[in-house]
N, CA, C, O and the ligand as a Tripos MOL2 file, in Angstrom:
@<TRIPOS>MOLECULE
protein
  313   311    79     0     0
PROTEIN
NO_CHARGES

@<TRIPOS>ATOM
      1 N          55.7670   16.5680  -50.7760 N.3       1 MET1
      2 CA         56.1330   17.8460  -50.1260 C.3       1 MET1
      3 C          57.4450   18.3400  -50.6210 C.2       1 MET1
      4 O          58.3600   17.5380  -50.8070 O.2       1 MET1
      5 N          57.5910   19.5990  -50.8450 N.am      2 LYS2
      6 CA         58.8170   20.1890  -51.3000 C.3       2 LYS2
      7 C          59.2760   21.2310  -50.2400 C.2       2 LYS2
      8 O          58.4580   21.8400  -49.5500 O.2       2 LYS2
      9 N          60.5890   21.4040  -50.1440 N.am      3 CYS3
     10 CA         61.1610   22.3430  -49.2550 C.3       3 CYS3
     11 C          60.7150   23.7770  -49.7090 C.2       3 CYS3
     12 O          60.8320   24.1710  -50.8690 O.2       3 CYS3
     13 N          60.1940   24.5180  -48.6830 N.am      4 VAL4
     14 CA         59.7320   25.8740  -49.0040 C.3       4 VAL4
     15 C          60.9270   26.8070  -49.1820 C.2       4 VAL4
     16 O          60.7720   27.8850  -49.7560 O.2       4 VAL4
     17 N          62.1210   26.4250  -48.7060 N.am      5 VAL5
     18 CA         63.3070   27.2930  -48.8310 C.3       5 VAL5
     19 C          64.0190   27.1060  -50.1810 C.2       5 VAL5
     20 O          64.3040   28.0660  -50.8960 O.2       5 VAL5
     21 N          64.3010   25.8030  -50.5060 N.am      6 CYS6
     22 CA         65.1550   25.5950  -51.6700 C.3       6 CYS6
     23 C          64.3550   24.8070  -52.7960 C.2       6 CYS6
     24 O          64.9000   24.5100  -53.8590 O.2       6 CYS6
     25 N          63.0700   24.4920  -52.5160 N.am      7 LYS7
     26 CA         62.3100   23.7580  -53.4820 C.3       7 LYS7
     27 C          62.6950   22.3210  -53.7200 C.2       7 LYS7
     28 O          62.0840   21.6770  -54.5730 O.2       7 LYS7
     29 N          63.6570   21.7820  -53.0280 N.am      8 SER8
     30 CA         64.0930   20.4780  -53.2340 C.3       8 SER8
     31 C          63.0460   19.4510  -52.7100 C.2       8 SER8
     32 O          62.3920   19.6620  -51.6880 O.2       8 SER8
     33 N          62.9250   18.3240  -53.4680 N.am      9 PRO9
     34 CA         61.8890   17.3140  -53.0000 C.3       9 PRO9
     35 C          62.5630   16.3320  -52.0350 C.2       9 PRO9
     36 O          61.8860   15.4340  -51.5340 O.2       9 PRO9
     37 N          63.8550   16.4600  -51.7540 N.am     10 ASP10
     38 CA         64.5670   15.5150  -50.8890 C.3      10 ASP10
     39 C          64.3500   15.8100  -49.4230 C.2      10 ASP10
     40 O          65.2410   16.3260  -48.7480 O.2      10 ASP10
     41 N          63.1700   15.4860  -48.9300 N.am     11 ILE11
     42 CA         62.8980   15.6760  -47.5250 C.3      11 ILE11
     43 C          62.6830   14.3630  -46.8470 C.2      11 ILE11
     44 O          61.8900   13.5480  -47.3190 O.2      11 ILE11
     45 N          63.3610   14.1290  -45.7590 N.am     12 GLN12
     46 CA         63.3640   12.8800  -45.0530 C.3      12 GLN12
     47 C          63.1730   13.0230  -43.5690 C.2      12 GLN12
     48 O          63.5610   14.0200  -42.9600 O.2      12 GLN12
     49 N          62.5390   11.9610  -42.9750 N.am     13 MET13
     50 CA         62.3660   12.0030  -41.5580 C.3      13 MET13
     51 C          63.7080   11.6040  -40.9170 C.2      13 MET13
     52 O          64.2430   10.5400  -41.2290 O.2      13 MET13
     53 N          64.2520   12.4450  -40.0260 N.am     14 LYS14
     54 CA         65.5120   12.1420  -39.4200 C.3      14 LYS14
     55 C          65.4940   12.4250  -37.9470 C.2      14 LYS14
     56 O          64.7130   13.2660  -37.5020 O.2      14 LYS14
     57 N          66.3150   11.7630  -37.1700 N.am     15 THR15
     58 CA         66.4750   12.1190  -35.8150 C.3      15 THR15
     59 C          67.6410   13.1440  -35.6660 C.2      15 THR15
     60 O          68.7950   12.8810  -36.0070 O.2      15 THR15
     61 N          67.2600   14.2950  -35.1470 N.am     16 VAL16
     62 CA         68.2050   15.3550  -34.9960 C.3      16 VAL16
     63 C          68.2160   15.7610  -33.5960 C.2      16 VAL16
     64 O          67.3070   15.4330  -32.8330 O.2      16 VAL16
     65 N          69.2890   16.5180  -33.2040 N.am     17 GLU17
     66 CA         69.3490   17.0070  -31.8700 C.3      17 GLU17
     67 C          68.9600   18.4820  -31.8470 C.2      17 GLU17
     68 O          69.6060   19.3250  -32.4700 O.2      17 GLU17
     69 N          67.9260   18.7590  -31.1400 N.am     18 GLU18
     70 CA         67.3980   20.1000  -31.0290 C.3      18 GLU18
     71 C          67.9620   20.7520  -29.8020 C.2      18 GLU18
     72 O          67.9810   20.1520  -28.7270 O.2      18 GLU18
     73 N          68.4270   21.9830  -29.9470 N.am     19 GLU19
     74 CA         69.0450   22.6550  -28.7950 C.3      19 GLU19
     75 C          67.9530   23.4800  -28.0500 C.2      19 GLU19
     76 O          67.2050   24.2620  -28.6370 O.2      19 GLU19
     77 N          67.9230   23.2550  -26.7800 N.am     20 ILE20
     78 CA         67.0980   24.2100  -25.9980 C.3      20 ILE20
     79 C          67.9970   24.8900  -24.9990 C.2      20 ILE20
     80 O          68.9530   24.3070  -24.4890 O.2      20 ILE20
     81 N          67.6720   26.1260  -24.7340 N.am     21 GLU21
     82 CA         68.4650   26.9810  -23.8460 C.3      21 GLU21
     83 C          67.7500   27.1730  -22.5140 C.2      21 GLU21
     84 O          66.6090   27.6300  -22.4480 O.2      21 GLU21
     85 N          68.4410   26.8180  -21.4940 N.am     22 ILE22
     86 CA         67.8850   27.0590  -20.1140 C.3      22 ILE22
     87 C          68.8690   27.9260  -19.4210 C.2      22 ILE22
     88 O          69.9100   27.4370  -18.9820 O.2      22 ILE22
     89 N          68.6000   29.1710  -19.2990 N.am     23 GLY23
     90 CA         69.5770   30.0630  -18.7600 C.3      23 GLY23
     91 C          70.8110   30.1010  -19.5450 C.2      23 GLY23
     92 O          70.7480   30.4260  -20.7300 O.2      23 GLY23
     93 N          71.9300   29.7990  -18.9960 N.am     24 ASN24
     94 CA         73.2350   29.7390  -19.7140 C.3      24 ASN24
     95 C          73.4850   28.3610  -20.2890 C.2      24 ASN24
     96 O          74.4660   28.1500  -21.0020 O.2      24 ASN24
     97 N          72.6400   27.4600  -19.9960 N.am     25 GLU25
     98 CA         72.9100   26.0780  -20.4230 C.3      25 GLU25
     99 C          72.1520   25.7160  -21.6830 C.2      25 GLU25
    100 O          71.0900   26.2640  -21.9800 O.2      25 GLU25
    101 N          72.7180   24.7970  -22.3990 N.am     26 ILE26
    102 CA         72.0770   24.2850  -23.5890 C.3      26 ILE26
    103 C          71.8750   22.7650  -23.4010 C.2      26 ILE26
    104 O          72.8010   22.0500  -23.0170 O.2      26 ILE26
    105 N          70.6730   22.2970  -23.6730 N.am     27 ILE27
    106 CA         70.3890   20.8980  -23.6010 C.3      27 ILE27
    107 C          69.9430   20.3990  -24.9540 C.2      27 ILE27
    108 O          69.0770   20.9760  -25.6110 O.2      27 ILE27
    109 N          70.5600   19.3140  -25.3420 N.am     28 LEU28
    110 CA         70.2100   18.6970  -26.6470 C.3      28 LEU28
    111 C          69.0810   17.6700  -26.4660 C.2      28 LEU28
    112 O          69.1390   16.8120  -25.5850 O.2      28 LEU28
    113 N          68.1010   17.7740  -27.2800 N.am     29 ILE29
    114 CA         66.9950   16.8920  -27.2640 C.3      29 ILE29
    115 C          66.9020   16.1130  -28.6180 C.2      29 ILE29
    116 O          66.7680   16.7100  -29.6870 O.2      29 ILE29
    117 N          66.9760   14.7900  -28.5240 N.am     30 PRO30
    118 CA         66.7940   14.1000  -29.8100 C.3      30 PRO30
    119 C          65.3140   14.1250  -30.2850 C.2      30 PRO30
    120 O          64.4390   13.7250  -29.5170 O.2      30 PRO30
    121 N          65.0300   14.5460  -31.4290 N.am     31 VAL31
    122 CA         63.6510   14.5550  -31.9350 C.3      31 VAL31
    123 C          63.6210   14.0770  -33.4110 C.2      31 VAL31
    124 O          64.5990   14.2190  -34.1450 O.2      31 VAL31
    125 N          62.4740   13.5090  -33.8110 N.am     32 ASP32
    126 CA         62.3190   13.0300  -35.1810 C.3      32 ASP32
    127 C          61.6490   14.2340  -35.9620 C.2      32 ASP32
    128 O          60.5300   14.6330  -35.6380 O.2      32 ASP32
    129 N          62.3180   14.7640  -36.9300 N.am     33 VAL33
    130 CA         61.7470   15.7670  -37.7120 C.3      33 VAL33
    131 C          62.0060   15.5700  -39.2160 C.2      33 VAL33
    132 O          62.9120   14.8350  -39.6100 O.2      33 VAL33
    133 N          61.1950   16.2400  -40.0420 N.am     34 LEU34
    134 CA         61.4800   16.2070  -41.4840 C.3      34 LEU34
    135 C          62.5710   17.1470  -41.7100 C.2      34 LEU34
    136 O          62.5030   18.2870  -41.2510 O.2      34 LEU34
    137 N          63.6440   16.7160  -42.4380 N.am     35 VAL35
    138 CA         64.7080   17.5640  -42.7410 C.3      35 VAL35
    139 C          64.9320   17.6060  -44.2670 C.2      35 VAL35
    140 O          64.8780   16.5800  -44.9450 O.2      35 VAL35
    141 N          65.1690   18.7510  -44.7560 N.am     36 CYS36
    142 CA         65.5350   18.9430  -46.1830 C.3      36 CYS36
    143 C          67.0490   18.5350  -46.3050 C.2      36 CYS36
    144 O          67.9370   19.1410  -45.7050 O.2      36 CYS36
    145 N          67.2670   17.4780  -47.1150 N.am     37 LEU37
    146 CA         68.5950   16.9800  -47.2900 C.3      37 LEU37
    147 C          69.4950   17.9830  -48.0940 C.2      37 LEU37
    148 O          70.7250   17.9420  -48.0510 O.2      37 LEU37
    149 N          68.8220   18.8290  -48.7830 N.am     38 ASN38
    150 CA         69.6090   19.8040  -49.5770 C.3      38 ASN38
    151 C          70.0390   21.0310  -48.7840 C.2      38 ASN38
    152 O          71.2160   21.3830  -48.8510 O.2      38 ASN38
    153 N          69.1700   21.7060  -48.0390 N.am     39 CYS39
    154 CA         69.5710   22.8870  -47.3360 C.3      39 CYS39
    155 C          69.5730   22.7580  -45.8030 C.2      39 CYS39
    156 O          70.0640   23.6320  -45.0890 O.2      39 CYS39
    157 N          69.0240   21.6690  -45.3360 N.am     40 GLY40
    158 CA         69.0070   21.4520  -43.8910 C.3      40 GLY40
    159 C          67.8750   22.0510  -43.0840 C.2      40 GLY40
    160 O          67.8520   21.9780  -41.8550 O.2      40 GLY40
    161 N          66.9250   22.6500  -43.8120 N.am     41 GLU41
    162 CA         65.7530   23.2110  -43.2150 C.3      41 GLU41
    163 C          64.9580   22.1100  -42.4440 C.2      41 GLU41
    164 O          64.7200   21.0260  -42.9760 O.2      41 GLU41
    165 N          64.5700   22.4050  -41.2270 N.am     42 ARG42
    166 CA         63.7780   21.4510  -40.4820 C.3      42 ARG42
    167 C          62.3260   21.8210  -40.4380 C.2      42 ARG42
    168 O          61.9330   22.9830  -40.3340 O.2      42 ARG42
    169 N          61.5250   20.7300  -40.5280 N.am     43 TYR43
    170 CA         60.0500   21.0080  -40.5180 C.3      43 TYR43
    171 C          59.4630   20.2700  -39.2910 C.2      43 TYR43
    172 O          59.4210   19.0410  -39.2430 O.2      43 TYR43
    173 N          59.0310   21.0390  -38.3420 N.am     44 TYR44
    174 CA         58.4470   20.4340  -37.0850 C.3      44 TYR44
    175 C          57.0030   20.2610  -37.2590 C.2      44 TYR44
    176 O          56.3110   21.1300  -37.7890 O.2      44 TYR44
    177 N          56.5050   19.0680  -36.7880 N.am     45 ASP45
    178 CA         55.0670   18.9580  -36.6840 C.3      45 ASP45
    179 C          54.6640   19.4230  -35.2520 C.2      45 ASP45
    180 O          55.4920   19.7190  -34.3910 O.2      45 ASP45
    181 N          53.3300   19.4580  -35.0810 N.am     46 ARG46
    182 CA         52.7110   19.9580  -33.8880 C.3      46 ARG46
    183 C          53.1700   19.1010  -32.6940 C.2      46 ARG46
    184 O          53.4220   19.6170  -31.6040 O.2      46 ARG46
    185 N          53.2710   17.8150  -32.9200 N.am     47 LYS47
    186 CA         53.5960   16.8610  -31.8500 C.3      47 LYS47
    187 C          55.0480   17.1320  -31.3570 C.2      47 LYS47
    188 O          55.3210   17.1370  -30.1560 O.2      47 LYS47
    189 N          55.9240   17.3460  -32.2880 N.am     48 THR48
    190 CA         57.3100   17.5500  -32.0050 C.3      48 THR48
    191 C          57.5100   18.8720  -31.2660 C.2      48 THR48
    192 O          58.2950   18.9450  -30.3210 O.2      48 THR48
    193 N          56.8120   19.9000  -31.6910 N.am     49 ILE49
    194 CA         56.8820   21.2420  -31.0100 C.3      49 ILE49
    195 C          56.3850   21.0250  -29.5340 C.2      49 ILE49
    196 O          56.9760   21.5400  -28.5850 O.2      49 ILE49
    197 N          55.3190   20.2740  -29.3970 N.am     50 LYS50
    198 CA         54.7960   20.0390  -28.0550 C.3      50 LYS50
    199 C          55.8260   19.3360  -27.1760 C.2      50 LYS50
    200 O          56.0360   19.6930  -26.0170 O.2      50 LYS50
    201 N          56.4800   18.2930  -27.7840 N.am     51 LYS51
    202 CA         57.4810   17.5790  -27.0890 C.3      51 LYS51
    203 C          58.5760   18.4550  -26.6000 C.2      51 LYS51
    204 O          58.9830   18.3720  -25.4420 O.2      51 LYS51
    205 N          59.0570   19.2920  -27.4630 N.am     52 ILE52
    206 CA         60.1410   20.1710  -27.1640 C.3      52 ILE52
    207 C          59.7300   21.1370  -26.0030 C.2      52 ILE52
    208 O          60.5100   21.3930  -25.0850 O.2      52 ILE52
    209 N          58.4990   21.6500  -26.0830 N.am     53 GLU53
    210 CA         58.0200   22.5760  -25.0720 C.3      53 GLU53
    211 C          57.9410   21.9040  -23.6850 C.2      53 GLU53
    212 O          58.3120   22.4650  -22.6540 O.2      53 GLU53
    213 N          57.4160   20.6250  -23.7410 N.am     54 GLU54
    214 CA         57.3340   19.8140  -22.5130 C.3      54 GLU54
    215 C          58.6640   19.6150  -21.8300 C.2      54 GLU54
    216 O          58.8150   19.8070  -20.6230 O.2      54 GLU54
    217 N          59.6470   19.2140  -22.6660 N.am     55 LEU55
    218 CA         60.9620   18.9070  -22.1470 C.3      55 LEU55
    219 C          61.6180   20.2270  -21.6990 C.2      55 LEU55
    220 O          62.3800   20.2420  -20.7330 O.2      55 LEU55
    221 N          61.3340   21.2850  -22.3700 N.am     56 LYS56
    222 CA         61.8730   22.6580  -21.9000 C.3      56 LYS56
    223 C          61.3790   22.9470  -20.4470 C.2      56 LYS56
    224 O          62.1520   23.2980  -19.5550 O.2      56 LYS56
    225 N          60.0740   22.7800  -20.2770 N.am     57 SER57
    226 CA         59.5970   23.0900  -18.9290 C.3      57 SER57
    227 C          60.0790   22.1220  -17.8940 C.2      57 SER57
    228 O          60.3330   22.5050  -16.7530 O.2      57 SER57
    229 N          60.2140   20.8290  -18.2810 N.am     58 LYS58
    230 CA         60.8030   19.8620  -17.3840 C.3      58 LYS58
    231 C          62.2220   20.2030  -17.0100 C.2      58 LYS58
    232 O          62.6560   20.0390  -15.8700 O.2      58 LYS58
    233 N          62.9140   20.6740  -17.9940 N.am     59 ALA59
    234 CA         64.3600   21.0600  -17.8160 C.3      59 ALA59
    235 C          64.4490   22.2650  -16.8470 C.2      59 ALA59
    236 O          65.2910   22.3250  -15.9520 O.2      59 ALA59
    237 N          63.5790   23.1620  -17.0740 N.am     60 SER60
    238 CA         63.6780   24.3430  -16.1850 C.3      60 SER60
    239 C          63.2980   24.0190  -14.7430 C.2      60 SER60
    240 O          63.7440   24.6950  -13.8160 O.2      60 SER60
    241 N          62.5030   23.0230  -14.5580 N.am     61 SER61
    242 CA         62.1660   22.6470  -13.1450 C.3      61 SER61
    243 C          63.0480   21.4870  -12.6750 C.2      61 SER61
    244 O          62.7500   20.8480  -11.6660 O.2      61 SER61
    245 N          64.1220   21.2190  -13.3980 N.am     62 HIS62
    246 CA         65.0900   20.1780  -13.0460 C.3      62 HIS62
    247 C          64.4830   18.7910  -12.9410 C.2      62 HIS62
    248 O          64.8760   17.9980  -12.0850 O.2      62 HIS62
    249 N          63.5400   18.5010  -13.7970 N.am     63 ASP63
    250 CA         62.8230   17.2500  -13.7130 C.3      63 ASP63
    251 C          63.1660   16.3930  -14.8900 C.2      63 ASP63
    252 O          62.4020   15.4920  -15.2360 O.2      63 ASP63
    253 N          64.3260   16.6460  -15.5420 N.am     64 LEU64
    254 CA         64.7090   15.9570  -16.7330 C.3      64 LEU64
    255 C          66.0560   15.2730  -16.5000 C.2      64 LEU64
    256 O          66.9840   15.8580  -15.9400 O.2      64 LEU64
    257 N          66.1350   14.0210  -16.9440 N.am     65 LYS65
    258 CA         67.3750   13.2840  -16.8100 C.3      65 LYS65
    259 C          68.3030   13.7340  -17.9140 C.2      65 LYS65
    260 O          67.9560   13.6630  -19.0930 O.2      65 LYS65
    261 N          69.5270   14.2160  -17.5240 N.am     66 ILE66
    262 CA         70.4490   14.6960  -18.5110 C.3      66 ILE66
    263 C          71.8410   14.2100  -18.1730 C.2      66 ILE66
    264 O          72.1110   13.7680  -17.0560 O.2      66 ILE66
    265 N          72.7130   14.2990  -19.1460 N.am     67 GLU67
    266 CA         74.1140   13.9690  -18.8540 C.3      67 GLU67
    267 C          74.9450   15.0680  -19.5670 C.2      67 GLU67
    268 O          74.5030   15.7330  -20.5040 O.2      67 GLU67
    269 N          76.2030   15.2020  -19.0350 N.am     68 VAL68
    270 CA         77.0390   16.2170  -19.6350 C.3      68 VAL68
    271 C          77.7640   15.5580  -20.7990 C.2      68 VAL68
    272 O          78.4140   14.5250  -20.6390 O.2      68 VAL68
    273 N          77.6420   16.1720  -21.9770 N.am     69 VAL69
    274 CA         78.2750   15.6390  -23.1640 C.3      69 VAL69
    275 C          79.4510   16.4650  -23.6930 C.2      69 VAL69
    276 O          80.1180   16.0740  -24.6510 O.2      69 VAL69
    277 N          79.6950   17.6260  -23.0440 N.am     70 GLY70
    278 CA         80.7530   18.4550  -23.4870 C.3      70 GLY70
    279 C          80.5340   19.8470  -22.8770 C.2      70 GLY70
    280 O          79.5430   20.1140  -22.1970 O.2      70 GLY70
    281 N          81.4930   20.6990  -23.1520 N.am     71 LYS71
    282 CA         81.3330   22.0240  -22.5780 C.3      71 LYS71
    283 C          81.4700   23.0930  -23.6560 C.2      71 LYS71
    284 O          82.1710   22.9140  -24.6520 O.2      71 LYS71
    285 N          80.8070   24.1690  -23.4390 N.am     72 VAL72
    286 CA         80.8860   25.2190  -24.4100 C.3      72 VAL72
    287 C          81.8140   26.3070  -23.8520 C.2      72 VAL72
    288 O          81.7010   26.7120  -22.6950 O.2      72 VAL72
    289 N          82.7270   26.7620  -24.7050 N.am     73 PHE73
    290 CA         83.6390   27.7950  -24.2060 C.3      73 PHE73
    291 C          83.4940   29.0410  -25.0530 C.2      73 PHE73
    292 O          83.0610   28.9920  -26.2050 O.2      73 PHE73
    293 N          83.8620   30.1360  -24.4640 N.am     74 LYS74
    294 CA         83.7440   31.4290  -25.1460 C.3      74 LYS74
    295 C          85.1440   31.9810  -25.3070 C.2      74 LYS74
    296 O          85.9040   32.0210  -24.3390 O.2      74 LYS74
    297 N          85.4880   32.3890  -26.4540 N.am     75 ALA75
    298 CA         86.8030   33.0180  -26.7200 C.3      75 ALA75
    299 C          86.7690   34.3830  -26.1260 C.2      75 ALA75
    300 O          85.8040   35.1290  -26.2930 O.2      75 ALA75
    301 N          87.8540   34.7230  -25.4100 N.am     76 LEU76
    302 CA         88.0130   36.0130  -24.8950 C.3      76 LEU76
    303 C          88.8200   36.9030  -25.8120 C.2      76 LEU76
    304 O          90.0360   37.0420  -25.6740 O.2      76 LEU76
    305 N          88.0950   37.5170  -26.7740 N.am     77 VAL77
    306 CA         88.7490   38.4170  -27.7380 C.3      77 VAL77
    307 C          88.0910   39.7520  -27.6640 C.2      77 VAL77
    308 O          86.8960   39.9020  -27.4070 O.2      77 VAL77
    309 N          88.9360   40.7150  -27.9050 N.am     78 ALA78
    310 CA         88.3730   42.1660  -27.8690 C.3      78 ALA78
    311 C          87.5700   42.4840  -29.1210 C.2      78 ALA78
    312 O          87.0510   43.5920  -29.2570 O.2      78 ALA78
    313 ZN         65.6350   22.8770  -48.5880 Zn       79 ZN79
@<TRIPOS>BOND
     1     1     2 1
     2     2     3 1
     3     3     4 2
     4     3     5 am
     5     5     6 1
     6     6     7 1
     7     7     8 2
     8     7     9 am
     9     9    10 1
    10    10    11 1
    11    11    12 2
    12    11    13 am
    13    13    14 1
    14    14    15 1
    15    15    16 2
    16    15    17 am
    17    17    18 1
    18    18    19 1
    19    19    20 2
    20    19    21 am
    21    21    22 1
    22    22    23 1
    23    23    24 2
    24    23    25 am
    25    25    26 1
    26    26    27 1
    27    27    28 2
    28    27    29 am
    29    29    30 1
    30    30    31 1
    31    31    32 2
    32    31    33 am
    33    33    34 1
    34    34    35 1
    35    35    36 2
    36    35    37 am
    37    37    38 1
    38    38    39 1
    39    39    40 2
    40    39    41 am
    41    41    42 1
    42    42    43 1
    43    43    44 2
    44    43    45 am
    45    45    46 1
    46    46    47 1
    47    47    48 2
    48    47    49 am
    49    49    50 1
    50    50    51 1
    51    51    52 2
    52    51    53 am
    53    53    54 1
    54    54    55 1
    55    55    56 2
    56    55    57 am
    57    57    58 1
    58    58    59 1
    59    59    60 2
    60    59    61 am
    61    61    62 1
    62    62    63 1
    63    63    64 2
    64    63    65 am
    65    65    66 1
    66    66    67 1
    67    67    68 2
    68    67    69 am
    69    69    70 1
    70    70    71 1
    71    71    72 2
    72    71    73 am
    73    73    74 1
    74    74    75 1
    75    75    76 2
    76    75    77 am
    77    77    78 1
    78    78    79 1
    79    79    80 2
    80    79    81 am
    81    81    82 1
    82    82    83 1
    83    83    84 2
    84    83    85 am
    85    85    86 1
    86    86    87 1
    87    87    88 2
    88    87    89 am
    89    89    90 1
    90    90    91 1
    91    91    92 2
    92    91    93 am
    93    93    94 1
    94    94    95 1
    95    95    96 2
    96    95    97 am
    97    97    98 1
    98    98    99 1
    99    99   100 2
   100    99   101 am
   101   101   102 1
   102   102   103 1
   103   103   104 2
   104   103   105 am
   105   105   106 1
   106   106   107 1
   107   107   108 2
   108   107   109 am
   109   109   110 1
   110   110   111 1
   111   111   112 2
   112   111   113 am
   113   113   114 1
   114   114   115 1
   115   115   116 2
   116   115   117 am
   117   117   118 1
   118   118   119 1
   119   119   120 2
   120   119   121 am
   121   121   122 1
   122   122   123 1
   123   123   124 2
   124   123   125 am
   125   125   126 1
   126   126   127 1
   127   127   128 2
   128   127   129 am
   129   129   130 1
   130   130   131 1
   131   131   132 2
   132   131   133 am
   133   133   134 1
   134   134   135 1
   135   135   136 2
   136   135   137 am
   137   137   138 1
   138   138   139 1
   139   139   140 2
   140   139   141 am
   141   141   142 1
   142   142   143 1
   143   143   144 2
   144   143   145 am
   145   145   146 1
   146   146   147 1
   147   147   148 2
   148   147   149 am
   149   149   150 1
   150   150   151 1
   151   151   152 2
   152   151   153 am
   153   153   154 1
   154   154   155 1
   155   155   156 2
   156   155   157 am
   157   157   158 1
   158   158   159 1
   159   159   160 2
   160   159   161 am
   161   161   162 1
   162   162   163 1
   163   163   164 2
   164   163   165 am
   165   165   166 1
   166   166   167 1
   167   167   168 2
   168   167   169 am
   169   169   170 1
   170   170   171 1
   171   171   172 2
   172   171   173 am
   173   173   174 1
   174   174   175 1
   175   175   176 2
   176   175   177 am
   177   177   178 1
   178   178   179 1
   179   179   180 2
   180   179   181 am
   181   181   182 1
   182   182   183 1
   183   183   184 2
   184   183   185 am
   185   185   186 1
   186   186   187 1
   187   187   188 2
   188   187   189 am
   189   189   190 1
   190   190   191 1
   191   191   192 2
   192   191   193 am
   193   193   194 1
   194   194   195 1
   195   195   196 2
   196   195   197 am
   197   197   198 1
   198   198   199 1
   199   199   200 2
   200   199   201 am
   201   201   202 1
   202   202   203 1
   203   203   204 2
   204   203   205 am
   205   205   206 1
   206   206   207 1
   207   207   208 2
   208   207   209 am
   209   209   210 1
   210   210   211 1
   211   211   212 2
   212   211   213 am
   213   213   214 1
   214   214   215 1
   215   215   216 2
   216   215   217 am
   217   217   218 1
   218   218   219 1
   219   219   220 2
   220   219   221 am
   221   221   222 1
   222   222   223 1
   223   223   224 2
   224   223   225 am
   225   225   226 1
   226   226   227 1
   227   227   228 2
   228   227   229 am
   229   229   230 1
   230   230   231 1
   231   231   232 2
   232   231   233 am
   233   233   234 1
   234   234   235 1
   235   235   236 2
   236   235   237 am
   237   237   238 1
   238   238   239 1
   239   239   240 2
   240   239   241 am
   241   241   242 1
   242   242   243 1
   243   243   244 2
   244   243   245 am
   245   245   246 1
   246   246   247 1
   247   247   248 2
   248   247   249 am
   249   249   250 1
   250   250   251 1
   251   251   252 2
   252   251   253 am
   253   253   254 1
   254   254   255 1
   255   255   256 2
   256   255   257 am
   257   257   258 1
   258   258   259 1
   259   259   260 2
   260   259   261 am
   261   261   262 1
   262   262   263 1
   263   263   264 2
   264   263   265 am
   265   265   266 1
   266   266   267 1
   267   267   268 2
   268   267   269 am
   269   269   270 1
   270   270   271 1
   271   271   272 2
   272   271   273 am
   273   273   274 1
   274   274   275 1
   275   275   276 2
   276   275   277 am
   277   277   278 1
   278   278   279 1
   279   279   280 2
   280   279   281 am
   281   281   282 1
   282   282   283 1
   283   283   284 2
   284   283   285 am
   285   285   286 1
   286   286   287 1
   287   287   288 2
   288   287   289 am
   289   289   290 1
   290   290   291 1
   291   291   292 2
   292   291   293 am
   293   293   294 1
   294   294   295 1
   295   295   296 2
   296   295   297 am
   297   297   298 1
   298   298   299 1
   299   299   300 2
   300   299   301 am
   301   301   302 1
   302   302   303 1
   303   303   304 2
   304   303   305 am
   305   305   306 1
   306   306   307 1
   307   307   308 2
   308   307   309 am
   309   309   310 1
   310   310   311 1
   311   311   312 2
@<TRIPOS>SUBSTRUCTURE
     1 MET1         2 RESIDUE 1 A MET
     2 LYS2         6 RESIDUE 1 A LYS
     3 CYS3        10 RESIDUE 1 A CYS
     4 VAL4        14 RESIDUE 1 A VAL
     5 VAL5        18 RESIDUE 1 A VAL
     6 CYS6        22 RESIDUE 1 A CYS
     7 LYS7        26 RESIDUE 1 A LYS
     8 SER8        30 RESIDUE 1 A SER
     9 PRO9        34 RESIDUE 1 A PRO
    10 ASP10       38 RESIDUE 1 A ASP
    11 ILE11       42 RESIDUE 1 A ILE
    12 GLN12       46 RESIDUE 1 A GLN
    13 MET13       50 RESIDUE 1 A MET
    14 LYS14       54 RESIDUE 1 A LYS
    15 THR15       58 RESIDUE 1 A THR
    16 VAL16       62 RESIDUE 1 A VAL
    17 GLU17       66 RESIDUE 1 A GLU
    18 GLU18       70 RESIDUE 1 A GLU
    19 GLU19       74 RESIDUE 1 A GLU
    20 ILE20       78 RESIDUE 1 A ILE
    21 GLU21       82 RESIDUE 1 A GLU
    22 ILE22       86 RESIDUE 1 A ILE
    23 GLY23       90 RESIDUE 1 A GLY
    24 ASN24       94 RESIDUE 1 A ASN
    25 GLU25       98 RESIDUE 1 A GLU
    26 ILE26      102 RESIDUE 1 A ILE
    27 ILE27      106 RESIDUE 1 A ILE
    28 LEU28      110 RESIDUE 1 A LEU
    29 ILE29      114 RESIDUE 1 A ILE
    30 PRO30      118 RESIDUE 1 A PRO
    31 VAL31      122 RESIDUE 1 A VAL
    32 ASP32      126 RESIDUE 1 A ASP
    33 VAL33      130 RESIDUE 1 A VAL
    34 LEU34      134 RESIDUE 1 A LEU
    35 VAL35      138 RESIDUE 1 A VAL
    36 CYS36      142 RESIDUE 1 A CYS
    37 LEU37      146 RESIDUE 1 A LEU
    38 ASN38      150 RESIDUE 1 A ASN
    39 CYS39      154 RESIDUE 1 A CYS
    40 GLY40      158 RESIDUE 1 A GLY
    41 GLU41      162 RESIDUE 1 A GLU
    42 ARG42      166 RESIDUE 1 A ARG
    43 TYR43      170 RESIDUE 1 A TYR
    44 TYR44      174 RESIDUE 1 A TYR
    45 ASP45      178 RESIDUE 1 A ASP
    46 ARG46      182 RESIDUE 1 A ARG
    47 LYS47      186 RESIDUE 1 A LYS
    48 THR48      190 RESIDUE 1 A THR
    49 ILE49      194 RESIDUE 1 A ILE
    50 LYS50      198 RESIDUE 1 A LYS
    51 LYS51      202 RESIDUE 1 A LYS
    52 ILE52      206 RESIDUE 1 A ILE
    53 GLU53      210 RESIDUE 1 A GLU
    54 GLU54      214 RESIDUE 1 A GLU
    55 LEU55      218 RESIDUE 1 A LEU
    56 LYS56      222 RESIDUE 1 A LYS
    57 SER57      226 RESIDUE 1 A SER
    58 LYS58      230 RESIDUE 1 A LYS
    59 ALA59      234 RESIDUE 1 A ALA
    60 SER60      238 RESIDUE 1 A SER
    61 SER61      242 RESIDUE 1 A SER
    62 HIS62      246 RESIDUE 1 A HIS
    63 ASP63      250 RESIDUE 1 A ASP
    64 LEU64      254 RESIDUE 1 A LEU
    65 LYS65      258 RESIDUE 1 A LYS
    66 ILE66      262 RESIDUE 1 A ILE
    67 GLU67      266 RESIDUE 1 A GLU
    68 VAL68      270 RESIDUE 1 A VAL
    69 VAL69      274 RESIDUE 1 A VAL
    70 GLY70      278 RESIDUE 1 A GLY
    71 LYS71      282 RESIDUE 1 A LYS
    72 VAL72      286 RESIDUE 1 A VAL
    73 PHE73      290 RESIDUE 1 A PHE
    74 LYS74      294 RESIDUE 1 A LYS
    75 ALA75      298 RESIDUE 1 A ALA
    76 LEU76      302 RESIDUE 1 A LEU
    77 VAL77      306 RESIDUE 1 A VAL
    78 ALA78      310 RESIDUE 1 A ALA
    79 ZN79       313 GROUP 0 **** ****
């Protein structure tokens, strides 16, 4: 398999943190995906997409165990 973006053959299965947004909050979900080592493009398989969707709906109904790992701040600039 070659990367469709940069044509690099360096694609590896990696555990990455996928961001999902619930309202104003962002939850990081660790998932195993194929990642292009050259440009960073991620390739999700059907199973991973399903897992993300499931966790998303769990998170919106507050049925997901989470911990606070940091805060996101917004710069107040004109
Ligand atoms: Zn690539």
